[in-house]
LODREN-103953 format. One line per field, with one value per atom (N, C-alpha, C): residue number from 1; residue in one letter; atom name; x, y, z. Coordinates in pm, 1 decimal, decimal comma. Each point is the difference from the previous one (the first is absolute). Layout:
i: NUM | ...
aa: A | ...
at: CA | ...
x: X | ...
y: Y | ...
z: Z | ...
This chain:
i: 1 | 1 | 1 | 2 | 2 | 2 | 3 | 3 | 3 | 4 | 4 | 4 | 5 | 5 | 5 | 6 | 6 | 6 | 7 | 7 | 7 | 8 | 8 | 8 | 9 | 9 | 9 | 10 | 10 | 10 | 11 | 11 | 11 | 12 | 12 | 12 | 13 | 13 | 13 | 14 | 14 | 14 | 15 | 15 | 15 | 16 | 16 | 16 | 17 | 17 | 17 | 18 | 18 | 18 | 19 | 19 | 19 | 20 | 20 | 20 | 21 | 21 | 21 | 22 | 22 | 22 | 23 | 23 | 23 | 24 | 24 | 24 | 25 | 25 | 25 | 26 | 26 | 26 | 27 | 27 | 27 | 28 | 28 | 28 | 29 | 29 | 29 | 30 | 30 | 30 | 31 | 31 | 31 | 32 | 32 | 32 | 33 | 33 | 33 | 34 | 34 | 34 | 35 | 35 | 35 | 36 | 36 | 36 | 37 | 37 | 37 | 38 | 38 | 38 | 39 | 39 | 39 | 40 | 40 | 40 | 41 | 41 | 41 | 42 | 42 | 42 | 43 | 43 | 43 | 44 | 44 | 44 | 45 | 45 | 45 | 46 | 46 | 46 | 47 | 47 | 47 | 48 | 48 | 48 | 49 | 49 | 49 | 50 | 50 | 50 | 51 | 51 | 51 | 52 | 52 | 52 | 53 | 53 | 53 | 54 | 54 | 54 | 55 | 55 | 55 | 56 | 56 | 56 | 57 | 57 | 57 | 58 | 58 | 58 | 59 | 59 | 59 | 60 | 60 | 60 | 61 | 61 | 61 | 62 | 62 | 62 | 63 | 63 | 63 | 64 | 64 | 64 | 65 | 65 | 65 | 66 | 66 | 66 | 67 | 67 | 67 | 68 | 68 | 68 | 69 | 69 | 69 | 70 | 70 | 70 | 71 | 71 | 71 | 72 | 72 | 72 | 73 | 73 | 73 | 74 | 74 | 74 | 75 | 75 | 75 | 76 | 76 | 76 | 77 | 77 | 77 | 78 | 78 | 78 | 79 | 79 | 79 | 80 | 80 | 80 | 81 | 81 | 81 | 82 | 82 | 82 | 83 | 83 | 83 | 84 | 84 | 84 | 85 | 85 | 85 | 86 | 86 | 86 | 87 | 87 | 87 | 88 | 88 | 88 | 89 | 89 | 89 | 90 | 90 | 90 | 91 | 91 | 91 | 92 | 92 | 92 | 93 | 93 | 93 | 94 | 94 | 94 | 95 | 95 | 95 | 96 | 96 | 96 | 97 | 97 | 97 | 98 | 98 | 98 | 99 | 99 | 99 | 100 | 100 | 100 | 101 | 101 | 101 | 102 | 102 | 102 | 103 | 103 | 103 | 104 | 104 | 104 | 105 | 105 | 105 | 106 | 106 | 106 | 107 | 107 | 107 | 108 | 108 | 108 | 109 | 109 | 109 | 110 | 110 | 110 | 111 | 111 | 111 | 112 | 112 | 112 | 113 | 113 | 113 | 114 | 114 | 114 | 115 | 115 | 115 | 116 | 116 | 116 | 117 | 117 | 117 | 118 | 118 | 118 | 119 | 119 | 119 | 120 | 120 | 120
aa: T | T | T | H | H | H | R | R | R | V | V | V | I | I | I | K | K | K | V | V | V | K | K | K | K | K | K | V | V | V | S | S | S | E | E | E | L | L | L | K | K | K | E | E | E | A | A | A | G | G | G | N | N | N | K | K | K | A | A | A | F | F | F | L | L | L | S | S | S | N | N | N | S | S | S | F | F | F | Q | Q | Q | E | E | E | A | A | A | E | E | E | K | K | K | L | L | L | Y | Y | Y | S | S | S | E | E | E | A | A | A | L | L | L | T | T | T | S | S | S | R | R | R | N | N | N | G | G | G | S | S | S | F | F | F | D | D | D | D | D | D | S | S | S | V | V | V | S | S | S | E | E | E | V | V | V | Y | Y | Y | I | I | I | W | W | W | Q | Q | Q | L | L | L | Y | Y | Y | S | S | S | N | N | N | R | R | R | S | S | S | A | A | A | A | A | A | R | R | R | I | I | I | K | K | K | L | L | L | G | G | G | M | M | M | L | L | L | C | C | C | E | E | E | A | A | A | L | L | L | R | R | R | D | D | D | S | S | S | L | L | L | T | T | T | A | A | A | N | N | N | M | M | M | C | C | C | A | A | A | P | P | P | I | I | I | D | D | D | E | E | E | V | V | V | K | K | K | P | P | P | L | L | L | L | L | L | R | R | R | C | C | C | A | A | A | E | E | E | V | V | V | M | M | M | A | A | A | A | A | A | L | L | L | G | G | G | M | M | M | H | H | H | K | K | K | E | E | E | A | A | A | L | L | L | D | D | D | L | L | L | L | L | L | S | S | S | D | D | D | S | S | S | E | E | E | A | A | A | K | K | K | F | F | F | L | L | L
at: N | CA | C | N | CA | C | N | CA | C | N | CA | C | N | CA | C | N | CA | C | N | CA | C | N | CA | C | N | CA | C | N | CA | C | N | CA | C | N | CA | C | N | CA | C | N | CA | C | N | CA | C | N | CA | C | N | CA | C | N | CA | C | N | CA | C | N | CA | C | N | CA | C | N | CA | C | N | CA | C | N | CA | C | N | CA | C | N | CA | C | N | CA | C | N | CA | C | N | CA | C | N | CA | C | N | CA | C | N | CA | C | N | CA | C | N | CA | C | N | CA | C | N | CA | C | N | CA | C | N | CA | C | N | CA | C | N | CA | C | N | CA | C | N | CA | C | N | CA | C | N | CA | C | N | CA | C | N | CA | C | N | CA | C | N | CA | C | N | CA | C | N | CA | C | N | CA | C | N | CA | C | N | CA | C | N | CA | C | N | CA | C | N | CA | C | N | CA | C | N | CA | C | N | CA | C | N | CA | C | N | CA | C | N | CA | C | N | CA | C | N | CA | C | N | CA | C | N | CA | C | N | CA | C | N | CA | C | N | CA | C | N | CA | C | N | CA | C | N | CA | C | N | CA | C | N | CA | C | N | CA | C | N | CA | C | N | CA | C | N | CA | C | N | CA | C | N | CA | C | N | CA | C | N | CA | C | N | CA | C | N | CA | C | N | CA | C | N | CA | C | N | CA | C | N | CA | C | N | CA | C | N | CA | C | N | CA | C | N | CA | C | N | CA | C | N | CA | C | N | CA | C | N | CA | C | N | CA | C | N | CA | C | N | CA | C | N | CA | C | N | CA | C | N | CA | C | N | CA | C | N | CA | C | N | CA | C | N | CA | C | N | CA | C | N | CA | C | N | CA | C | N | CA | C | N | CA | C | N | CA | C | N | CA | C | N | CA | C | N | CA | C | N | CA | C | N | CA | C | N | CA | C | N | CA | C | N | CA | C
x: 7771,5 | -140,1 | -29,9 | -95,2 | -29,5 | -115,6 | 36,7 | -99,7 | -121,6 | 27,7 | -103,3 | -64,0 | -129,3 | -76,8 | -63,3 | 20,1 | -62,3 | -78,2 | -105,2 | -85,3 | -139,7 | -64,9 | -128,9 | -100,6 | -12,8 | -97,5 | 22,6 | 121,0 | 38,6 | -50,2 | 27,9 | -38,7 | -152,0 | -67,9 | -146,0 | -59,8 | 55,8 | -48,6 | 27,1 | 114,5 | 30,9 | -100,6 | -24,5 | -99,3 | -139,1 | -40,0 | -132,4 | -4,7 | 115,5 | 5,6 | -9,8 | 64,1 | -7,5 | -143,4 | -70,4 | -141,7 | -87,9 | 22,1 | -75,3 | 23,4 | 127,4 | 33,9 | -73,3 | 9,3 | -62,5 | -151,6 | -59,6 | -143,5 | -32,3 | 97,6 | -18,5 | -31,3 | 41,5 | -18,7 | 136,0 | 27,4 | 132,7 | 30,0 | -98,7 | 22,2 | 37,9 | -70,5 | 32,1 | 132,5 | 36,1 | 133,8 | 108,3 | -16,8 | 96,8 | 21,0 | -110,0 | 4,6 | 71,6 | -24,2 | 62,7 | 148,6 | 38,6 | 145,1 | 68,5 | -64,7 | 57,8 | 19,7 | -97,4 | 12,1 | 110,9 | 11,5 | 107,8 | 138,5 | 15,3 | 120,1 | 34,0 | -97,8 | 21,5 | 20,1 | -37,1 | 10,1 | 130,4 | 81,0 | 117,4 | 104,1 | -3,6 | 97,7 | -51,0 | -101,5 | -52,7 | 95,0 | -49,2 | 82,7 | 32,9 | 124,2 | 44,0 | -62,8 | -54,4 | -54,3 | 44,7 | 94,8 | 53,5 | -98,5 | -115,8 | -95,6 | -89,7 | 16,5 | -85,6 | 62,1 | -80,7 | 51,2 | 70,1 | 102,8 | 74,9 | -84,4 | 10,6 | -59,2 | 112,5 | 15,8 | 103,6 | -59,6 | 74,0 | -49,2 | -30,3 | 70,6 | -26,0 | -137,5 | -46,1 | -128,7 | -112,7 | 19,9 | -104,4 | -11,7 | 116,3 | -3,6 | -54,8 | 33,3 | -47,3 | -152,6 | -45,7 | -138,9 | -81,4 | 54,0 | -68,2 | -2,9 | 107,0 | 3,3 | -110,5 | -23,8 | -101,1 | -139,4 | -20,3 | -129,0 | -12,2 | 105,8 | -6,5 | -22,9 | 52,0 | -26,7 | -151,9 | -60,7 | -137,7 | -86,8 | 51,3 | -71,2 | 25,9 | 88,3 | 35,7 | 97,9 | 64,9 | 102,2 | 136,1 | 14,4 | 116,5 | 131,7 | 6,8 | 124,5 | 49,2 | -91,5 | 27,9 | 39,3 | -62,4 | 24,4 | 148,0 | 35,0 | 134,6 | 103,1 | -23,1 | 92,4 | 19,6 | -113,9 | 0,6 | 75,0 | -28,2 | 63,8 | 151,6 | 41,8 | 144,9 | 60,8 | -65,7 | 51,7 | 6,5 | -99,1 | 0,5 | 118,6 | 20,9 | 108,7 | 137,2 | 16,3 | 126,2 | 21,7 | -107,7 | 10,4 | 11,1 | -37,9 | -8,8 | 141,2 | 16,7 | 124,5 | 12,4 | 118,5 | 30,3 | -70,8 | -24,6 | -57,2 | -155,1 | -62,2 | -142,2 | -65,5 | -81,2 | -56,2 | -130,5 | -75,3 | -135,3 | 2,1 | 92,8 | -2,7 | 39,4 | 85,8 | 35,4 | -118,2 | -76,1 | -119,1 | -103,4 | -11,7 | -97,6 | 42,9 | 127,9 | 48,6 | -40,2 | 23,8 | -36,8 | -149,6 | -78,4 | -146,0 | -47,2 | 54,4 | -37,9 | 45,3 | 123,8 | 48,0 | -88,0 | -44,5 | -88,5 | -135,1 | -51,0 | -128,6 | 9,8 | 119,2 | 25,4 | 32,6 | -3,0 | 29,0 | 150,3 | 80,4 | 149,0 | 35,2 | -46,9 | 17,5 | 147,2 | 71,1 | 137,0 | 82,5 | -26,9 | 78,7 | -25,3 | -126,2 | -29,5 | 74,5 | -3,2 | 72,5 | 150,3 | 50,4 | 147,0 | 33,2 | -82,3 | 26,2 | 4,7 | -98,9 | -7,3 | 121,2 | 29,6 | 112,6 | 131,1 | 19,6 | 126,5 | 17,4 | -113,1 | 4,0 | -1,7 | -25,9 | -20,5 | 116,7 | 121,6 | 124,8 | 6,6 | -55,2 | 8,5 | -77,0 | -99,9 | -88,1 | 18,4 | 94,0 | 25,5 | 101,8
y: -21322,0 | 41,5 | 107,8 | 83,8 | 111,1 | -38,3 | -42,7 | -26,3 | -74,8 | -125,2 | -86,4 | -77,4 | -12,9 | -78,4 | -115,8 | -118,3 | -120,5 | -69,3 | 61,1 | -53,4 | -9,4 | -113,6 | -18,8 | 103,5 | 24,3 | 90,1 | 146,0 | 40,7 | 129,4 | 10,6 | -104,2 | 2,3 | 7,0 | -76,8 | 0,7 | 133,5 | 59,0 | 128,7 | 110,6 | -5,7 | 104,3 | -17,8 | -120,0 | -15,4 | 47,8 | -33,5 | 45,9 | 151,6 | 59,7 | 146,4 | 64,3 | -62,8 | 52,1 | -4,5 | -110,1 | -14,7 | 104,6 | 21,0 | 95,6 | 141,0 | 31,2 | 128,7 | 26,4 | -101,4 | 8,8 | 16,0 | -46,2 | 12,4 | 123,5 | 89,6 | 125,6 | -23,4 | -114,2 | -25,7 | 34,1 | 129,3 | 46,5 | -34,4 | 11,7 | -29,3 | -149,7 | -84,6 | -144,6 | -27,7 | 66,3 | -17,9 | 44,0 | 113,8 | 49,9 | -100,1 | -55,8 | -101,8 | -125,4 | -46,6 | -126,1 | 23,3 | 114,7 | 29,6 | 12,7 | 58,3 | 10,6 | -137,5 | -85,5 | -135,8 | -76,6 | 19,7 | -64,5 | 39,8 | 129,9 | 47,1 | -56,5 | -20,2 | -54,8 | -151,2 | -59,3 | -149,4 | -38,3 | 90,0 | -24,0 | -95,6 | -18,6 | -86,4 | -146,7 | -36,7 | -131,7 | -100,7 | -120,5 | -111,1 | 23,2 | -13,3 | 10,8 | -116,6 | 31,7 | -103,7 | 26,8 | -82,8 | 19,8 | -14,9 | -60,1 | -16,9 | 121,2 | 99,3 | 120,5 | 106,6 | 78,7 | 109,3 | 102,8 | 61,0 | 98,4 | 126,5 | 53,8 | 129,3 | 83,1 | 121,4 | 90,9 | 94,4 | 17,5 | 82,9 | 141,9 | 53,7 | 133,9 | 7,1 | -110,0 | 1,8 | 11,8 | -67,0 | 8,7 | 137,1 | 64,7 | 137,5 | 96,9 | -17,9 | 84,5 | -17,3 | -121,1 | -29,5 | 57,0 | -16,7 | 52,8 | 156,1 | 58,2 | 142,2 | 46,5 | -75,3 | 39,1 | -6,6 | -104,6 | -11,6 | 113,9 | 35,4 | 107,7 | 135,7 | 19,7 | 125,9 | 4,4 | -105,7 | -0,2 | 25,9 | -46,0 | 20,9 | 137,9 | 78,9 | 130,0 | -7,6 | -111,4 | -22,0 | 38,5 | 128,8 | 46,8 | -11,5 | 32,3 | -13,1 | -146,4 | -87,5 | -144,6 | -51,8 | 54,2 | -35,7 | 45,4 | 121,8 | 48,1 | -88,4 | -38,5 | -86,8 | -134,1 | -57,2 | -129,3 | 19,2 | 112,0 | 17,9 | 15,4 | 71,1 | 15,2 | -137,2 | -78,8 | -130,0 | -88,3 | 1,9 | -71,6 | 38,1 | 129,0 | 52,5 | -44,0 | -7,1 | -45,3 | -148,3 | -77,1 | -143,4 | -52,7 | 83,3 | -42,1 | 5,8 | -76,5 | 8,6 | 142,7 | 39,7 | 139,8 | 32,4 | -97,5 | 26,8 | -14,8 | -14,8 | -16,0 | 136,9 | 36,0 | 136,4 | 17,0 | -108,1 | 13,2 | 62,5 | -48,8 | 68,0 | 146,1 | 33,7 | 141,9 | 81,4 | -49,9 | 73,4 | 8,2 | -105,4 | 0,7 | 106,4 | 16,0 | 104,3 | 139,1 | 22,1 | 125,5 | 25,3 | -101,9 | 9,2 | 45,8 | -60,8 | 30,9 | 145,1 | 33,6 | 133,9 | 106,0 | -25,6 | 91,8 | 7,9 | -115,1 | 2,2 | 76,4 | 4,9 | 73,0 | 150,5 | 33,8 | 141,8 | 29,5 | -105,1 | 11,6 | -6,4 | 90,0 | -8,1 | 16,7 | 95,6 | 25,2 | -122,3 | -59,7 | -116,9 | -116,5 | -20,0 | -103,6 | 19,6 | 121,4 | 28,5 | -20,8 | 44,0 | -15,8 | -148,2 | -80,1 | -142,9 | -61,9 | 34,8 | -61,9 | 56,9 | 127,7 | 55,9 | -62,3 | -16,3 | -51,3 | -151,6 | -66,7 | -142,4 | -27,8 | 97,8 | -17,5 | -72,1 | 34,2 | -53,5 | -150,9 | -48,3 | -147,8 | -82,3 | 61,2 | -77,2 | 32,9 | 80,6 | 30,9 | -90,9
z: -14411,9 | -5,7 | 106,3 | -27,0 | 91,3 | 90,3 | 117,9 | 108,6 | -51,2 | -42,9 | -54,1 | 115,2 | -8,7 | 99,2 | -74,4 | 48,1 | -55,9 | 107,7 | 43,5 | 110,6 | -60,7 | 8,6 | -60,8 | 45,4 | 127,3 | 53,9 | -58,5 | -10,9 | -52,1 | -145,8 | -78,0 | -143,5 | -12,0 | 85,3 | -9,5 | 45,6 | 104,6 | 45,0 | -101,6 | -65,7 | -102,6 | -111,7 | -49,1 | -105,6 | 40,3 | 124,7 | 50,7 | 9,1 | 39,9 | 8,8 | -139,3 | -100,3 | -136,3 | -49,8 | 27,8 | -45,2 | 69,6 | 130,5 | 76,7 | -57,7 | -28,2 | -54,0 | -134,7 | -87,6 | -134,0 | 7,9 | 107,2 | 11,9 | 92,7 | 18,1 | 75,3 | 149,0 | 53,5 | 141,0 | 66,4 | 8,0 | 42,2 | 146,6 | 85,6 | 138,9 | 18,9 | -76,9 | 7,6 | -57,2 | -109,9 | -62,2 | 99,1 | 62,1 | 97,3 | 112,9 | 46,4 | 109,6 | -43,7 | -121,2 | -53,8 | -23,5 | -55,5 | -16,9 | 131,4 | 99,6 | 135,7 | 60,9 | -17,4 | 53,3 | -69,7 | -130,0 | -76,6 | 52,4 | 27,7 | 58,2 | 135,8 | 78,5 | 136,4 | -6,4 | -112,6 | -14,0 | -74,0 | -34,7 | -86,8 | 64,6 | 128,6 | 60,8 | 18,8 | -77,0 | 3,5 | -64,3 | -10,6 | -54,3 | -145,6 | -40,4 | -139,2 | -74,4 | -117,3 | -88,8 | -141,2 | -51,2 | -129,5 | -118,7 | 28,6 | -107,2 | -15,7 | 86,2 | -2,3 | -92,5 | -68,3 | -81,1 | 85,6 | -53,4 | 72,0 | 21,3 | 119,3 | 31,9 | 50,4 | -61,2 | 43,0 | 104,4 | 108,3 | 112,0 | -46,5 | -95,7 | -47,9 | -65,6 | -65,3 | -64,0 | 107,8 | 112,2 | 104,9 | 52,6 | 25,0 | 50,7 | -105,0 | -125,4 | -105,8 | -21,7 | 7,7 | -17,0 | 121,8 | 119,0 | 111,9 | -5,3 | -47,7 | -21,5 | -94,0 | -111,1 | -91,2 | 67,1 | 80,7 | 67,8 | 99,9 | 69,0 | 96,9 | -65,6 | -120,0 | -74,4 | -24,8 | -47,0 | -27,3 | 124,2 | 119,0 | 124,1 | 66,4 | -61,7 | 50,7 | 118,2 | 13,8 | 108,2 | -57,5 | -27,8 | -81,1 | 71,5 | 131,8 | 69,6 | 5,3 | 24,0 | 5,5 | -141,9 | -99,6 | -140,4 | -32,8 | 41,1 | -26,8 | 66,5 | 125,0 | 72,7 | -77,0 | -40,5 | -78,0 | -131,0 | -68,4 | -130,5 | 16,7 | 100,7 | 26,2 | 33,6 | 78,8 | 36,8 | -128,4 | -82,1 | -124,3 | -87,3 | -6,5 | -84,5 | 55,3 | 129,3 | 63,3 | -19,0 | -4,8 | -12,8 | -144,4 | -93,8 | -140,8 | -63,3 | -107,7 | -76,3 | -56,7 | -26,8 | -41,0 | -134,2 | -79,9 | -131,9 | -1,6 | 116,4 | 4,5 | 13,8 | -99,6 | -2,1 | 80,4 | 12,1 | 64,5 | 139,4 | 92,9 | 131,9 | -3,6 | -89,5 | -16,3 | -43,2 | -96,9 | -42,9 | 110,1 | 82,1 | 111,3 | 97,9 | 29,8 | 89,6 | -52,2 | -130,9 | -58,6 | 0,4 | -18,2 | 4,1 | 136,4 | 104,3 | 138,7 | 32,4 | -40,7 | 27,1 | -63,6 | -125,8 | -65,1 | 70,1 | 45,0 | 75,7 | 129,8 | 55,7 | 127,9 | -26,9 | -130,1 | -31,0 | -13,3 | -0,8 | -5,7 | -150,1 | -77,3 | -145,7 | -40,9 | 64,6 | -34,4 | 37,6 | 114,9 | 44,5 | -95,0 | -46,2 | -95,9 | -128,1 | -53,9 | -121,8 | 17,0 | 108,6 | 29,5 | 5,1 | 68,7 | 7,3 | -137,0 | -84,7 | -132,8 | -84,6 | 11,1 | -80,0 | 42,2 | 127,6 | 51,4 | -40,7 | -19,6 | -32,2 | -146,2 | -81,3 | -140,5 | -70,8 | 37,3 | -63,3 | 23,0 | 111,2 | 26,7 | -104,7 | -60,4 | -84,8 | -149,5 | -29,1 | -143,9 | -61,8
């Protein structure tokens, strides 16, 4: 498995972050995802749903994009992409999204073009 976290607090914070994001409370979502990342070394609990570390970074990146924190969003999206399984497309798309928002259009297109073969 790819950097799986089974910590109750992390799972709860991720869910709360998702709800905040969906209700356009991006600052709250960013805070909750950040707290989830700092809580990842808590007690392992096999009864808790799996949370993948790349999802936390990708979700926080999305919140940071909405907040205009583009450099931080890029860092998170790159971390998510490094932590994710090779066949996971979402973090790759998040990287391209942030690059485009930063005006790095050629780099975003190159990233997507270079990765296209992985998903065909």
